[in-house]
C-alpha positions in Angstrom: -36.1 13.0 -248.4 -38.6 14.9 -250.5 -42.3 14.4 -250.3 -42.3 12.6 -253.7 -39.4 10.4 -252.6 -41.2 9.6 -249.4 -44.4 8.5 -251.2 -42.4 6.3 -253.5 -40.4 4.7 -250.7 -43.5 4.1 -248.6 -45.2 2.2 -251.5 -42.0 0.4 -252.2 -41.7 -0.8 -248.6 -45.4 -1.8 -248.4 -45.0 -3.9 -251.5 -41.8 -5.5 -250.3 -43.2 -6.3 -246.8 -46.3 -7.8 -248.3 -44.2 -10.0 -250.5 -42.1 -11.2 -247.6 -45.3 -11.9 -245.6 -46.5 -14.1 -248.4 -43.2 -15.9 -248.6 -43.0 -16.4 -244.8 -46.6 -17.2 -243.8 -48.0 -18.9 -247.0 -45.1 -20.6 -248.7 -42.7 -21.1 -245.8 -39.9 -19.8 -248.0 -38.5 -16.7 -246.3 -35.8 -14.8 -248.2 -34.6 -12.6 -245.4 -33.9 -12.8 -241.7 -36.2 -11.6 -239.0 -33.8 -8.8 -238.3 -33.8 -7.6 -241.9 -37.6 -7.8 -242.0 -37.9 -5.8 -238.7 -35.6 -3.2 -240.2 -37.9 -2.7 -243.3 -40.9 -2.6 -241.0 -39.3 0.0 -238.7 -38.4 2.2 -241.7 -42.0 2.1 -243.0 -43.3 3.0 -239.5 -40.9 6.0 -239.4 -41.9 7.2 -242.8 -45.7 6.9 -242.1 -45.2 8.8 -238.8 -43.4 11.6 -240.8 -46.2 11.6 -243.5 -49.4 10.8 -241.6 -51.4 12.0 -244.7 -50.1 9.0 -246.5 -51.3 6.4 -244.0 -53.4 3.7 -245.6 -55.9 1.2 -244.0 -54.1 -1.6 -245.8 -50.6 -0.8 -244.6 -48.7 -3.7 -243.1 -47.9 -1.5 -240.1 -51.5 -1.6 -239.0 -51.3 -5.4 -238.4 -50.1 -4.6 -234.8 -53.7 -3.6 -234.0 -55.6 -0.4 -233.4 -57.6 1.2 -230.6 -60.2 -1.0 -228.8 -63.7 -1.3 -230.1 -66.8 -0.8 -228.0 -68.5 -3.8 -229.5 -68.8 -6.0 -232.6 -71.2 -5.1 -235.4 -73.5 -7.8 -236.8 -73.3 -8.2 -240.6 -75.5 -10.2 -243.0 -73.7 -12.5 -245.3 -74.3 -11.9 -249.0 -74.3 -15.7 -249.4 -75.2 -17.7 -246.3 -72.3 -19.6 -244.6 -73.7 -23.1 -244.3 -72.5 -25.9 -242.1 -71.3 -29.4 -243.1 -72.8 -32.7 -242.3 -70.4 -35.1 -240.6 -69.4 -38.7 -241.2 -67.3 -40.8 -238.9 -66.6 -43.9 -241.0 -65.8 -44.9 -244.6 -69.2 -46.6 -244.8 -71.0 -43.4 -243.9 -68.8 -41.6 -246.4 -69.8 -44.2 -249.0 -73.5 -43.6 -248.2 -73.1 -39.9 -248.8 -71.4 -40.6 -252.1 -74.3 -42.9 -253.1 -76.8 -40.2 -252.3 -74.9 -37.7 -254.4 -74.7 -40.1 -257.3 -78.5 -40.8 -257.2 -79.3 -37.1 -257.1 -77.1 -36.4 -260.1 -78.1 -39.6 -262.0 -74.4 -40.5 -262.3 -71.2 -40.5 -260.3 -69.8 -37.1 -259.7 -67.2 -36.1 -262.3 -64.4 -35.7 -259.7 -64.1 -34.9 -256.0 -62.1 -32.3 -254.1 -60.5 -33.4 -250.8 -59.1 -30.9 -248.2 -57.9 -31.1 -244.6 -60.5 -30.0 -242.2 -58.9 -27.3 -240.1 -60.2 -27.0 -236.6 -60.6 -23.2 -236.3 -63.1 -20.4 -236.9 -64.7 -19.8 -240.3 -64.3 -16.4 -241.8 -65.6 -14.5 -244.8 -63.2 -12.0 -246.5 -64.7 -9.4 -248.7 -62.5 -7.4 -251.2 -63.4 -4.3 -253.1 -60.9 -2.8 -255.6 -58.6 -5.7 -254.5 -58.5 -4.3 -250.9 -59.8 -6.1 -247.9 -62.8 -4.1 -246.7 -64.6 -6.5 -244.4 -64.1 -9.8 -242.5 -67.0 -11.5 -240.8 -67.4 -14.7 -238.7 -69.8 -17.4 -239.6 -72.2 -16.6 -236.7 -75.5 -18.3 -237.3 -74.8 -18.7 -241.0 -76.9 -15.6 -242.0 -75.4 -13.0 -239.7 -71.9 -12.9 -238.3 -69.6 -10.6 -236.3 -67.6 -7.9 -238.1 -64.0 -8.7 -237.0 -62.2 -6.8 -239.7 -59.9 -4.9 -237.2 -58.7 -8.3 -235.8 -58.3 -10.0 -239.2 -56.2 -7.2 -240.4 -53.6 -8.2 -237.8 -53.3 -11.7 -239.3 -50.1 -11.6 -241.4 -51.1 -14.4 -243.8 -54.3 -12.5 -244.9 -53.5 -10.3 -247.9 -54.8 -6.7 -247.2 -54.3 -5.6 -250.8 -54.0 -7.8 -253.9 -51.7 -7.3 -256.9 -53.9 -9.5 -259.2 -57.3 -11.1 -259.3 -60.9 -9.8 -259.6 -61.5 -6.3 -258.2 -64.5 -7.5 -256.1 -64.7 -11.0 -254.5 -65.6 -12.9 -251.4 -63.2 -15.6 -250.1 -63.9 -17.9 -247.2 -61.4 -19.6 -245.0 -60.6 -20.9 -241.5 -58.8 -18.8 -238.9 -56.7 -20.9 -236.6 -54.0 -20.7 -234.0 -50.8 -22.7 -234.8 -50.0 -25.4 -232.4 -46.6 -23.8 -231.6 -48.3 -20.5 -230.8 -51.0 -22.3 -228.7 -48.3 -24.1 -226.7 -46.3 -20.9 -226.0 -49.5 -19.0 -225.1 -50.5 -21.7 -222.6 -47.0 -21.9 -221.1 -47.2 -18.1 -220.5 -50.6 -18.3 -219.0 -49.7 -21.2 -216.8 -46.5 -19.4 -215.6 -48.5 -16.3 -214.6 -51.3 -18.3 -213.0 -54.0 -17.6 -215.6 -56.5 -20.2 -216.8 -55.2 -22.1 -219.8 -57.1 -22.3 -223.1 -58.8 -25.6 -223.6 -57.6 -26.1 -227.2 -56.4 -24.0 -230.2 -60.0 -23.7 -231.6 -61.3 -22.1 -228.3 -58.2 -19.8 -228.2 -58.9 -18.8 -231.8 -62.6 -18.1 -231.2 -61.8 -15.9 -228.2 -59.0 -14.1 -230.0 -60.8 -13.3 -233.2 -63.6 -11.6 -231.2 -61.4 -9.5 -228.9 -62.4 -5.9 -228.8 -58.8 -4.8 -228.6 -57.1 -5.7 -231.9 -53.7 -5.2 -230.3 -54.4 -8.2 -228.1 -55.5 -10.1 -231.1 -52.3 -9.3 -232.9 -50.3 -10.7 -230.0 -52.1 -14.1 -230.5 -50.4 -14.7 -233.9 -53.4 -16.2 -235.6 -53.2 -17.6 -239.2 -55.7 -18.5 -241.9 -56.2 -21.1 -244.6 -58.6 -20.2 -247.4 -60.9 -22.9 -248.7 -63.5 -21.3 -251.0 -64.0 -18.6 -253.6 -67.7 -17.7 -253.1 -68.1 -15.0 -255.7 -65.8 -13.0 -257.9 -66.5 -10.2 -260.4 -65.7 -11.3 -263.9 -64.2 -14.7 -262.9 -65.3 -17.8 -264.6 -64.4 -21.3 -263.5 -65.8 -24.8 -263.8 -64.4 -26.5 -260.7 -63.6 -26.0 -257.1 -60.0 -27.1 -257.5 -59.5 -24.5 -260.3 -60.8 -21.8 -257.9 -58.3 -22.9 -255.2 -55.5 -22.7 -257.7 -56.6 -19.2 -258.7 -56.7 -18.1 -255.1 -53.2 -19.5 -254.6 -52.0 -17.4 -257.7 -53.6 -14.3 -256.4 -51.7 -14.5 -253.1 -54.1 -16.3 -250.7 -52.9 -19.0 -248.2 -54.9 -21.9 -249.6 -56.0 -24.9 -247.6 -52.9 -27.2 -247.6 -52.9 -30.6 -249.3 -56.0 -30.0 -251.4 -56.3 -32.6 -254.1 -58.6 -33.5 -256.9 -59.7 -37.2 -256.8 -61.3 -39.1 -259.6 -63.3 -41.4 -257.3 -64.1 -42.3 -253.7 -61.2 -44.8 -253.5 -58.7 -42.0 -254.0 -60.4 -40.0 -251.3 -60.2 -42.8 -248.8 -56.5 -43.3 -249.6 -55.9 -39.5 -248.8 -57.9 -39.8 -245.5 -55.8 -42.8 -244.5 -52.5 -40.9 -245.3 -53.6 -37.7 -243.5 -54.5 -39.8 -240.5 -50.8 -40.7 -240.2 -49.4 -37.3 -241.0 -51.8 -34.9 -239.2 -49.9 -35.0 -235.9 -46.9 -33.4 -237.7 -48.8 -30.3 -238.8 -48.5 -27.0 -236.9 -52.3 -26.8 -236.9 -55.2 -28.8 -235.5 -57.1 -30.9 -238.0 -59.9 -33.3 -237.0 -60.7 -34.7 -240.4 -61.1 -34.1 -244.1 -63.7 -32.2 -246.2 -64.9 -33.9 -249.3 -66.6 -31.8 -252.0 -68.1 -32.4 -255.4 -65.6 -30.6 -257.7 -67.7 -29.6 -260.7 -69.6 -26.3 -260.0 -72.5 -27.2 -262.2 -73.0 -30.4 -260.3 -73.1 -28.4 -257.1 -75.9 -26.3 -258.5 -77.9 -29.5 -259.3 -77.4 -30.9 -255.8 -78.2 -27.7 -253.9 -78.4 -27.2 -250.1 -80.6 -28.0 -247.2 -81.5 -25.2 -244.7 -78.2 -25.7 -242.8 -75.8 -27.7 -245.0 -74.6 -28.1 -248.6 -75.6 -31.5 -250.1 -72.4 -31.4 -252.3 -70.0 -31.5 -249.4 -69.4 -33.6 -246.3 -66.9 -33.7 -243.4 -65.1 -37.0 -242.5 -64.1 -36.8 -238.9 -61.4 -38.9 -237.3 -62.5 -40.6 -234.1 -61.2 -39.0 -230.8 -57.8 -40.0 -229.6 -57.3 -41.3 -226.2 -59.3 -43.7 -224.0 -62.8 -43.9 -222.6 -63.5 -43.8 -218.9 -66.2 -42.6 -216.4 -66.4 -39.2 -214.6 -66.7 -39.8 -210.8 -67.1 -36.1 -210.0 -66.3 -32.6 -211.2 -64.4 -30.6 -208.6 -63.1 -27.0 -208.5 -59.5 -26.0 -207.9 -58.5 -22.5 -206.9 -55.1 -21.3 -208.3 -52.7 -18.7 -207.0 -54.3 -15.9 -208.9 -57.8 -16.9 -207.7 -58.8 -18.6 -211.0 -61.4 -21.4 -210.5 -60.5 -24.4 -212.6 -63.0 -27.3 -213.0 -61.3 -30.8 -212.9 -62.8 -34.1 -213.7 -62.1 -36.9 -211.3 -62.1 -40.1 -213.3 -62.1 -43.9 -213.0 -58.4 -44.5 -213.4 -57.4 -45.3 -217.0 -54.0 -46.0 -218.6 -53.1 -43.4 -221.3 -49.7 -43.1 -223.1 -48.0 -45.2 -220.4 -49.3 -43.6 -217.2 -52.5 -44.0 -215.1 -54.8 -41.0 -215.4 -57.3 -40.3 -212.6 -57.9 -36.5 -213.1 -58.2 -34.4 -216.2 -58.5 -30.7 -216.6 -61.7 -29.1 -218.0 -60.0 -25.7 -218.3 -62.9 -23.4 -217.6 -66.7 -23.4 -217.2 -67.3 -22.4 -220.8 -65.6 -25.6 -221.8 -67.7 -27.6 -219.2 -70.9 -26.2 -220.8 -69.6 -26.7 -224.3 -68.9 -30.4 -223.6 -71.9 -30.7 -221.3 -69.8 -33.1 -219.2 -71.5 -34.4 -216.0 -70.6 -36.7 -213.1 -71.5 -40.3 -214.3 -70.7 -39.5 -218.0 -68.6 -41.8 -220.1 -65.9 -39.5 -221.7 -63.0 -39.6 -224.0 -59.8 -38.6 -222.3 -56.5 -37.7 -224.1 -53.2 -36.1 -223.2 -52.8 -32.6 -224.5 -49.3 -32.5 -226.1 -48.8 -35.9 -224.5 -48.6 -34.2 -221.1 -51.7 -32.8 -219.5 -54.8 -35.1 -219.4 -58.0 -33.5 -220.7 -61.5 -34.5 -221.5 -62.1 -34.2 -225.3 -65.6 -35.5 -225.7 -68.7 -37.0 -224.0 -70.2 -40.3 -225.2 -73.8 -39.0 -224.8 -75.4 -42.4 -225.8 -73.9 -43.8 -222.6 -75.2 -41.1 -220.3 -77.2 -42.3 -217.2 -80.7 -41.0 -216.9 -80.1 -39.3 -213.5 -77.2 -37.1 -214.4 -77.4 -33.3 -213.8 -75.4 -30.5 -215.4 -72.5 -28.9 -213.7 -73.4 -25.4 -212.4 -70.8 -22.7 -212.6 -70.1 -21.6 -209.0 -71.1 -18.1 -207.7 -68.9 -18.4 -204.6 -65.4 -19.6 -204.1 -65.5 -23.3 -202.8 -62.6 -22.5 -200.4 -63.6 -19.2 -198.7 -67.2 -18.6 -199.9 -66.3 -15.2 -201.4 -68.2 -14.1 -204.5 -66.4 -14.9 -207.8 -66.4 -12.7 -210.8 -65.5 -12.9 -214.5 -63.0 -10.3 -215.8 -64.0 -8.7 -219.2 -62.2 -10.4 -222.0 -61.5 -13.6 -220.1 -63.2 -16.9 -219.7 -61.9 -17.5 -216.2 -63.9 -17.1 -213.0 -61.8 -15.7 -210.1 -62.0 -15.5 -206.4 -61.3 -11.9 -205.4 -60.5 -12.6 -201.8 -56.8 -11.9 -201.3 -56.8 -13.9 -198.0 -58.5 -17.0 -199.5 -56.8 -20.1 -198.0 -56.8 -21.9 -201.3 -55.2 -18.9 -203.1 -52.6 -18.6 -200.3 -51.8 -22.3 -200.5 -51.4 -22.2 -204.3 -49.1 -19.1 -204.1 -46.9 -20.8 -201.5 -46.7 -24.0 -203.6 -45.6 -21.9 -206.5 -43.1 -20.0 -204.4 -41.3 -23.1 -203.2 -41.5 -25.0 -206.5 -38.7 -25.9 -208.8 -37.8 -22.9 -211.0 -38.8 -20.6 -208.2 -37.2 -20.9 -204.6 -37.1 -24.7 -204.8 -37.6 -25.7 -201.2 -38.1 -29.5 -201.6 -39.2 -30.2 -198.0 -42.3 -28.1 -198.4 -44.7 -30.4 -200.3 -48.5 -29.8 -200.5 -49.2 -31.7 -197.3 -46.5 -29.9 -195.3 -47.7 -26.5 -196.5 -51.3 -27.4 -195.7 -50.3 -28.3 -192.1 -48.2 -25.2 -191.6 -50.9 -22.8 -192.9 -53.6 -24.6 -190.9 -51.5 -24.2 -187.8 -51.0 -20.5 -188.6 -47.2 -20.9 -188.8 -47.0 -19.8 -192.4 -49.1 -16.8 -193.6 -47.1 -15.7 -196.6 -43.8 -16.2 -198.3 -41.8 -14.1 -195.9 -43.1 -16.1 -192.9 -41.2 -19.2 -194.0 -38.1 -17.5 -192.6 -39.8 -17.2 -189.2 -40.2 -20.9 -188.7 -38.5 -22.4 -185.7 -36.9 -25.8 -185.6 -38.3 -26.7 -182.2 -41.9 -25.8 -183.2 -41.6 -27.8 -186.4 -40.2 -30.9 -184.5 -43.3 -31.0 -182.3 -45.8 -31.1 -185.2 -47.7 -34.4 -186.0 -45.5 -36.6 -188.2 -42.4 -34.4 -187.8 -39.2 -34.9 -185.8 -35.9 -33.3 -185.1 -34.3 -34.5 -188.3 -37.0 -33.5 -190.7 -37.4 -30.1 -188.9 -33.6 -29.5 -189.1 -33.5 -30.4 -192.8 -36.4 -28.1 -193.7 -34.9 -25.2 -191.8 -31.6 -25.7 -193.6 -33.3 -25.8 -197.0 -35.2 -22.5 -196.2 -31.9 -20.9 -195.2 -30.2 -22.1 -198.4 -33.0 -20.6 -200.4 -31.8 -17.1 -199.5 -29.0 -17.5 -202.0 -31.3 -18.3 -205.0 -30.8 -15.9 -207.9 -33.1 -12.9 -208.1 -34.8 -14.3 -211.2 -36.2 -17.2 -209.2 -37.4 -15.0 -206.4 -39.3 -12.7 -208.9 -40.8 -15.8 -210.6 -41.7 -17.3 -207.2 -43.6 -14.1 -206.2 -46.1 -14.8 -208.9 -46.5 -11.4 -210.5 -49.3 -11.6 -213.1 -48.0 -12.1 -216.7 -44.4 -12.7 -215.4 -43.1 -16.1 -216.3 -39.6 -17.5 -216.0 -38.3 -15.7 -219.1 -39.8 -12.3 -218.1 -38.4 -12.8 -214.6 -35.0 -13.3 -216.0 -35.2 -10.2 -218.1 -36.3 -8.1 -215.1 -33.6 -9.5 -212.9 -30.9 -8.9 -215.5 -32.0 -5.2 -215.9 -32.6 -4.2 -212.2 -30.3 -6.7 -210.3 -32.0 -6.2 -206.9 -35.6 -6.4 -205.6 -35.4 -2.9 -204.5 -34.3 -1.7 -207.9 -37.2 -3.4 -209.6 -39.7 -2.1 -207.1 -38.7 1.5 -208.0 -38.8 0.9 -211.8 -41.0 3.2 -214.0 -43.1 2.2 -217.0 -40.4 3.6 -219.3 -37.7 1.7 -217.5 -39.6 -1.6 -218.0 -40.7 -1.0 -221.6 -37.1 -0.2 -222.6 -36.3 -3.9 -222.0 -36.5 -6.0 -225.2 -39.2 -8.6 -224.4 -41.1 -6.6 -221.8 -44.2 -5.0 -223.3 -46.9 -2.7 -221.9 -49.0 -5.6 -220.4 -46.1 -6.9 -218.3 -44.9 -3.4 -217.5 -48.3 -2.4 -216.1 -48.6 -5.7 -214.2 -45.1 -5.2 -212.5 -45.9 -1.5 -211.6 -49.3 -2.5 -210.2 -48.0 -5.3 -208.2 -45.2 -3.3 -206.6 -47.5 -0.4 -205.9 -49.9 -2.6 -203.9 -49.5 -1.9 -200.1 -49.7 -5.6 -199.1 -47.0 -6.4 -201.7 -44.8 -3.5 -200.5 -45.1 -4.9 -197.0 -44.2 -8.4 -198.2 -41.1 -7.1 -200.0 -40.0 -5.2 -196.9 -40.4 -8.3 -194.7 -38.5 -10.5 -197.2 -35.6 -8.0 -197.2 -35.7 -7.8 -193.4 -35.2 -11.6 -193.3 -32.2 -11.5 -195.6 -34.1 -12.7 -198.7 -32.6 -10.0 -201.0 -30.5 -11.7 -203.7 -28.6 -9.9 -206.4 -28.6 -11.3 -209.9 -25.4 -12.8 -211.1 -24.2 -14.0 -214.4 -26.6 -11.7 -216.2 -26.0 -8.6 -218.3 -28.1 -5.5 -218.4 -29.3 -6.5 -221.8 -31.8 -8.8 -220.1 -30.8 -11.7 -222.2 -32.5 -15.0 -221.4 -30.3 -17.3 -219.3 -30.1 -20.0 -222.0 -30.3 -17.7 -225.0 -28.6 -19.2 -228.1 -27.8 -22.6 -226.5 -28.7 -25.9 -228.2 -29.9 -28.8 -226.0 -30.6 -32.4 -226.6 -32.6 -34.4 -224.0 -32.2 -38.1 -223.2 -33.2 -40.5 -220.4 -35.9 -40.3 -217.8 -36.3 -36.9 -216.0 -38.4 -35.7 -213.0 -41.0 -34.2 -215.4 -42.1 -35.3 -218.8 -39.9 -34.7 -221.8 -42.3 -32.1 -223.2 -42.5 -30.2 -220.0 -38.7 -30.0 -219.7 -38.4 -29.1 -223.4 -41.0 -26.3 -222.9 -39.1 -24.9 -220.0 -35.7 -24.9 -221.7 -37.2 -23.2 -224.8 -39.0 -20.6 -222.6 -35.5 -19.6 -221.3 -34.2 -19.0 -224.8 -32.6 -22.3 -225.8 -33.3 -24.5 -228.8 -34.0 -28.3 -228.2 -33.1 -30.7 -231.0 -33.5 -34.4 -231.4 -29.9 -35.5 -232.2 -26.4 -34.7 -230.9 -24.1 -32.9 -233.3 -21.1 -30.6 -233.1 -23.5 -27.7 -232.8 -25.1 -29.1 -229.6 -24.2 -27.0 -226.5 -25.4 -29.5 -223.8 -26.9 -33.0 -223.5 -29.4 -33.1 -220.7 -29.2 -36.6 -219.4 -31.6 -38.3 -217.0 -31.7 -41.9 -215.7 -31.4 -44.8 -218.2 -29.8 -42.5 -220.8 -29.0 -44.2 -224.0 -26.4 -44.0 -226.8 -26.6 -40.2 -227.0 -24.2 -39.9 -224.1 -21.6 -41.8 -226.0 -22.2 -39.7 -229.1 -21.9 -36.5 -226.9 -18.6 -37.7 -225.4 -17.2 -38.5 -228.9 -18.0 -35.0 -230.1 -16.9 -33.3 -226.9 -20.5 -32.1 -226.1 -20.9 -31.3 -222.4 -23.4 -33.5 -220.5 -25.5 -32.2 -217.6 -28.1 -33.6 -215.3 -31.1 -31.7 -214.0 -29.1 -30.2 -211.2 -26.5 -29.0 -213.7 -29.3 -27.6 -215.8 -30.5 -25.5 -212.9 -27.0 -24.3 -212.2 -26.8 -23.2 -215.9 -30.1 -21.3 -215.5 -29.0 -19.7 -212.3 -25.7 -18.7 -213.8 -27.2 -17.2 -217.0 -25.9 -20.0 -219.2 -22.4 -20.1 -217.8 -21.0 -23.3 -216.2 -20.6 -23.1 -212.4 
């Protein structure tokens, strides 16, 4: 290909990829498959590598992120980014409308209503139709320059085909719910502290100094305001949003022009029913005066616009009282604050404990023992504190202080750069050991059911279990003599431990708890290396050659196996016959349930959402109804009519034990 041809092809590819980004991320109307998109992207990368002099700052290939920054620069906004006043009822909304009408001398000539996205506000500045700067709200006057990270957001146009040459657009960066759920599943699997909510995850991601990490977070943006634009004239906010949409911006969904307050209230009621179906968090609606000249008349206060107000939906869940805030220590040493509650019934189950995620979240909520709080179930699964009723706070409460020492062993705790979590750095911490052992024997790992939390606590306190390998040193006679034990329970446990030797390699790798290695990554590693010894000798190149294993996981695996204590542990496991070979898995590292379609029915040992998340993590798709395309129906107790439907269509029915056999066999029936 000649130089001239190369230039033309590069520009053609950039234009085509930008168009597909717009179709996929803004309009949800993709024209090509992911495979075809990736092929175009790879061709552009190859051409840019061959012609580095043609690299452009707005190339789609730079959305993967660049080299880490040393810090974030503070930038002054050309027009201050003001806050919004909040209302929590239609009567308060009516009072705002009356104030606006009095100030104007008449009712506003139209209102604009938009969903209030729960994310991080951003200012996007374009010169010559190219994105040159992205800045957070900050204190309203100064914000952080996060241009490098915003460039990785595929829904943000880096270069425009039409519109004013110079303009400033404002929007809300957010993390889609589906991405947030996947990110927390991965963090939970590798023992990291989970993000409290999508907004917190977004705020942390947009300020990361390494834009490659930000790119992996898959953020998105909705635009809600055209602040200034060279040569552009408009009379209304809705007209501006329509222009932004034409110019290629992802515009705040569902925006509507309303003639009066009654139409606004009807929208608020409709959105209240629909908002749980969206793939983004929304906590209310933003109501604005539509006519721009009326906004000029109304003006602003020092902190907020008088011509706009936010209507916020009341928190979901139930109110209860915090008895205490305690600290749990996980298998990677992460300290997690947990609220102990007066028991309250939420979504069909009694909740007595709720996660507070991390101490940044504790301080943000300012939750204290004795407080009345709102508690909800995140994703209908994990109870969490979502708000404090400050008006009900007793006078003698005191703030929760973030610990300087581990509550279990007393070792100093530290905070790793780029993370919110506090960690105990003591590798022999009893709490860390207990958490690692609980993970090692859990379902999905080595699954030794006789070793519950109380049994493990007793065995570690007696010094009989010091690590995973020591489980195979237990003697039946010694176990039978322990308090509360007997010959039968001891014999059953010994048999379960012996049976665990035959678990597939994927489950042993997952059970060992390597940082960043969840069930799916464990399956990929097992499929490629087949034995523990083979994996321990893998190089970075070996690991990164596996589709689905990136540099972070590769570095984690190398670091873990190079650690002398871990080398000793592996040797002791192999000596005790715990050295499984992977079966039913090809060297491609395909996930064990890749390509299968599941339907779930009946009561299972875990919540429906937890089981669904695990199945999807292992490569399958979960749908709601049985059809001829369904691979398996997972049936628990009290299964309904779906079993009959499955039998009619010849769809295979499995229980939880059968599901585990499928996972262990790489998707093949056993």
